[in-house]
N, C-alpha and C positions, 0 to 999 in steps of 0.2 A: 443618695445624692447625685446620681448620674442618670443619663438617659439609657433606656433599653437595658434593664437588668443590672443596675449599679449595685456593687457590693455593699455600698454604704446603707442600703435599705435594711441590712442586718442589724444596724444600730437601733432600729425601731423596736426590736425585741429586747434590747438591753436596758439596764437601769430601770427595771420594772417597777421600782418604788415611785418612779416619776409618772410614767404613763405606759399603757399597753398600746402598741401601734402596728398596723400592717400597711404596706404601701404598694401600689401598682404604678409602674412607670410606663409611659408610652410617648414617643416622639416629642420630647421636650416638655411634657406636662405630666401630672400625676394626680390621682384622686387618693386622698389619705383618709382612712377611717381610723379613729382612735377612741379609746375609752378614757375619759378624763377621770382620774382617781378622786377628784374633789366633787364629782357629780353624785349627789346622794341618791338620785333616782337610778343611777347606773345606765342611763340612756346613751346610746351611741350618737355622737354629733359629727356631722360631716364637714370637712374642710377641703377646699380646693387649692391646689397649687396652680398658679396662674401662668399661662403662656402669654406673658406680657411683652410689650414693646419696651426695649431698653435703649435709651438715647445715648449717643456718644458723648453729648454734652453733660449728661449725668455722671458718666464714668470719669469725665475730666475733672470732676470736683473731688475725686478720691485721692488722698495724699500720695499714695505710691504710684498713681497713674497720671499725675498732673504734668509730668515731663514728656508724655507721649504726644506725638503729632496726631492730626485728625485722622489720617488713614489708619494708624494703629488702633486708635480708639474705635473707629468704625469696624475694624476687624473683630474686636472684642464684642462690641454691641451686636454684631450680626449673629453670633453664636450664643449670646447670653439669654437667660430666661429668669423669671422670678419665681420665688418659692415663699409660701406663707407657713408659719409655724404657730400653733396655739401655745399658750402658756404651758410650760413644763414639757413641751414636746422636744424630743432629741433631734439634733441636727446630725451629729455623728459621735462615735465613741473612739477613744484612743486605741491605736493598733490597726484601724481600718485603712485601706488604701486611700490615697489622696487623689481625688478625681475632679474636684472643683475648687476654684477660688471663689469666696463669697464676699460680697459687699452688703453691709447692713443698710437697707433702705429706711426702715423704721423699726422701732422697738428696741429691746435690750436682750442680750444673750449672755449667759454665764459660761466661762471657760473654767473647767474644774477637773480635778483628779479624784479618783475613787479608790479607797483601800480595798484589800480582799475581804474585809469585814463589812463593807458598805459605807464606811465613813467618807464624807466628801470634804474637799478643801477647794474653795473657789480661788483660782489664781488671778482672774481678772473679770471685768464685765466689759462688754463691747456694745457700743451704741451706734446710732445713725451716722453714716459716712465712714465708719471704720471697716477694717478688712479682717476676715477670718480665713486662715489656711495658707497664708503666704509662705510660711516656713516649709511646709511639706511640698508646696508647688516648686520651690527652689531646690530643695535637697533631695526630692524624689523619695522621701521616707514616709512611712505610715503616719497617720495622725498621732500627735504626741499627747493629746488630752481629749476629754469629752467636752462637747458644747451642747447646752440646753437653753431653750428660750425661757427667759424670765417673765415674759409677757407676750401678747400677740405681736409677732414680728414678721416683717417682710424682707427678703433678701434677694439680691441679684446673684445668680450663679453663672460663672464663666468656666468652661472646661479647662482643666489644669494644663493640658498640653498646649492649648492655644495661648493661655496666659503666660506660660513659661517661655514659649517661643517669642512672644512680643516683648517680654521684659528683658530677656537676655540679648535681644538684638538692639537694645537702646541703652547705652551706658548710663545716661542720666536717670532713666527709669530704674535700672538695676541698683544704682546708688541710693535712690529714694527708698527702694525696698529694703536695702541694707540698713539705712538709717531708721526705718520703722522697726526692724528687728532689734536694732541696738537699743531703741527706746524701750522695747518690751523687756530686754535683759536688765536694763537699769531699774525699771519698775519692779521686776521680780526680785532684784537684789535688795531694793528698799523694803519690800515685803518680808524677805527673809531676815533682814536686820531687825525689823520691828518685832517679828516673832521671837527672836532671840533676846533682844535687849529691852523690850517694853512689856510691862504686864498688861492684862486685858483692859482695865479701865483707861490706861493711857493710849492703847491702840484704838479704842472706841472714840476717845477724845480727838485723836489725830484724824480719824476717818470723818468725824463731824466737821472739823476745821477744813479738811480738804474739799468738802462738798458745800461749803458755806458761801453766802453772798449777803450783801446789805440791801434791804428793800428800800423803797421810796420813803417809808415811814421811819427810817433810821434803824430798824431792828435787824440784827444779824441772824439769819436762819439757815438751817441745813436740812436737806431732804435725805432721808435714809434710802429712798429710791427703790425699796423692795421690802418684803416682809422681814421681820426680825430673824426668821429661819434662814433666809438667804444671806442676810448680813452676818449671821453666826457662821455659816459655811464659809463666807469670804474671810472671816477672821480665824477660822479653824477651831471654833469652840461650839458649845451647845447654845441653844436659844435661851435657856435659863441663865446661863452665864452672862450673855449680852444684857438681859433684863437687869441682872444684879449690877453690872457695870454702869448702865444708864441710871439706875436708881441711886447709885453712889454719887454720880455727877449732879443729879437733881437735888439730893440732900445737901450738897455743898453750895447750892444756889447758883451754879454755873450754867445750867440748862433748864429748859421747860419743854415738856413733850406734849405735842398735840397730834395724835395719830402718827403719820409718817413724817410729819414736819417737826423739827426741833428748833426752838429759839435759843440761840447762844447768848445768854444774859451777861456773860463776862468772858468774851473771847480771849482777852489778855491773860486772865487767870488760867484758862484752858491751855494756852500755849506754854505758859510757865510750867504747868503741871506735866505736859508731855515732855518738856525738855529737862525736867528735874530728875 
């Protein structure tokens, strides 16, 4: 994840169950060759990391950077470049040096931790407009978790030393970064509470409710937003366990499943169930 021989390229050889990758870096861009483990033909498919123009106005929309003045944003934009990841491609793994701050331009990435036996727990998902790596940028410590693309994603990369220098020179920007980190701690606290106090069907019901909205036809729907394997990793269980939990909610008449979309037929009953 850096220019000119970044150590984070070592992550491409890690988490081999996801994808096998090798990366060549040169002057702000790289060509990545990877073998997609889902490609039955086993053919290598080429992806390019883009040496793209990053506008200061685009960075100004990022929550932790909104307090920066135009000159600071221009300083970040001048050294930023874009990077594309294929689905299941690794951005970095825990323990690597932190050399870039990332802003998600499009797509979704999973922040996860992996046990010595290979089991994974998804700590959070990160989407467009959100930031990856601000913790390590501020405390100068190695990456604390693995990050993998859940789908084709494009990111803006800003060298960590420049990002740190800009943030620490602006009190409001530093406060915004602190608030962002505080929000992450609160979300993780909520996740831990759910793991301890809620059984799996209730955690699944809570996840569906948190992702739900009411359509123009009056139906309340929820998008799982990923495969059930990814949802299972996020909940810290197996895919089969998620299927069983969803089936239980279907049998009770509270939900109806259509692919990745779930209709919440009785949101009130689901809420009561989660709180019971």
